[in-house]
C-alpha positions in Angstrom: -0.3 0.0 0.1 1.6 3.3 -1.0 0.4 6.5 1.1 1.3 10.1 -0.8 1.8 13.8 0.8 -1.1 13.8 2.5 -1.3 10.4 4.4 -3.8 8.5 1.6 -3.8 5.5 -0.3 -3.3 4.7 -3.7 -4.9 1.2 -2.9 -7.4 0.2 -1.2 -6.5 -2.2 1.2 -8.4 -6.3 0.9 -10.0 -5.3 -2.0 -9.5 -7.8 -4.4 -9.9 -6.3 -8.1 -8.4 -5.9 -10.5 -6.6 -2.0 -11.2 -6.6 -0.8 -7.9 -3.2 -1.1 -6.7 -0.5 0.7 -7.9 1.5 -1.4 -8.9 -1.5 -3.4 -11.0 -0.2 -2.9 -14.7 -4.3 -1.6 -16.3 -3.7 -2.7 -19.6 -4.2 0.0 -22.5 -6.8 -1.8 -24.1 -10.5 -0.6 -23.6 -12.6 -3.2 -23.9 -15.9 -4.5 -22.6 -14.9 -6.1 -19.4 -12.7 -3.1 -18.8 -14.0 -1.1 -15.2 -14.4 2.4 -14.5 -11.2 2.8 -12.4 -8.8 1.1 -14.7 -9.9 3.8 -17.9 -9.5 6.2 -14.7 -5.9 5.0 -14.4 -5.1 4.5 -17.7 -5.5 8.0 -18.0 -4.7 10.0 -15.3 -4.4 13.1 -16.7 -8.7 13.0 -16.4 -9.4 12.7 -19.9 -12.1 9.3 -19.3 -13.0 11.9 -15.6 -13.4 14.6 -17.9 -15.4 11.9 -20.6 -17.3 10.7 -17.9 -18.8 14.2 -16.6 -19.9 15.1 -20.5 -21.4 12.5 -21.2 -23.2 12.7 -17.3 -22.2 9.9 -15.8 -20.9 10.0 -12.1 -18.6 6.7 -11.8 -16.6 8.3 -11.2 -17.3 8.8 -7.1 -19.0 5.8 -7.0 -17.9 2.4 -5.3 -19.0 0.6 -7.7 -16.3 2.1 -9.9 -14.5 -0.3 -8.9 -15.4 -3.4 -10.2 -18.2 -1.9 -12.4 -17.2 -2.9 -17.0 -18.3 0.0 -18.8 -19.9 -2.2 -20.0 -22.3 -2.1 -17.6 -22.0 1.5 -16.8 -23.5 2.2 -19.8 -27.1 -0.1 -18.7 -27.5 1.4 -15.7 -26.9 4.6 -16.7 -29.3 3.6 -20.3 -26.3 4.7 -23.2 -25.9 2.7 -25.4 -23.0 0.5 -24.6 -21.3 0.6 -28.1 -21.1 3.7 -28.3 -20.4 4.4 -24.3 -16.7 1.8 -25.1 -16.3 3.7 -28.6 -15.7 7.0 -26.8 -13.2 5.4 -24.9 -11.6 4.0 -27.5 -11.2 7.8 -28.6 -9.2 8.5 -25.7 -5.7 7.1 -27.5 -5.9 9.0 -29.2 -6.5 12.7 -27.6 -11.0 13.0 -27.3 -13.4 12.1 -28.7 -14.9 13.9 -31.2 -18.8 16.1 -30.2 -20.8 13.8 -32.4 -18.6 10.4 -30.5 -19.4 12.1 -27.4 -22.8 13.7 -28.3 -23.7 9.5 -28.9 -22.5 8.0 -25.7 -24.2 10.9 -23.9 -28.0 9.9 -25.3 -30.2 7.9 -23.2 -32.4 5.0 -24.7 -34.7 4.2 -21.1 -36.5 2.1 -24.4 -33.7 -0.5 -24.7 -33.3 -0.8 -20.8 -36.5 -1.1 -19.6 -36.6 -4.0 -16.7 
């Protein structure tokens, strides 16, 4: 466990989930099973957090972010999972264009009726 200069830890003691320890390799590929925490760690410059804000995902502030894959987050927030994945994958080349962000932000409640 690593402590910062503020005393905060960068890992979660006792939690068994990929990407939570400071020395975990989170990889570079974004798949449907990539967790919210992993994508945040892939882009420490804040691009992933900014995209989450732009598509109205409060995931960066949720306890489920550690284990929740992007596709489940998309479903939970009634978004098209493919559009969400495409938007996050576009972070590799900078930032997704406005059209892609709009597609990822568009709600589709009819797809996720219970």
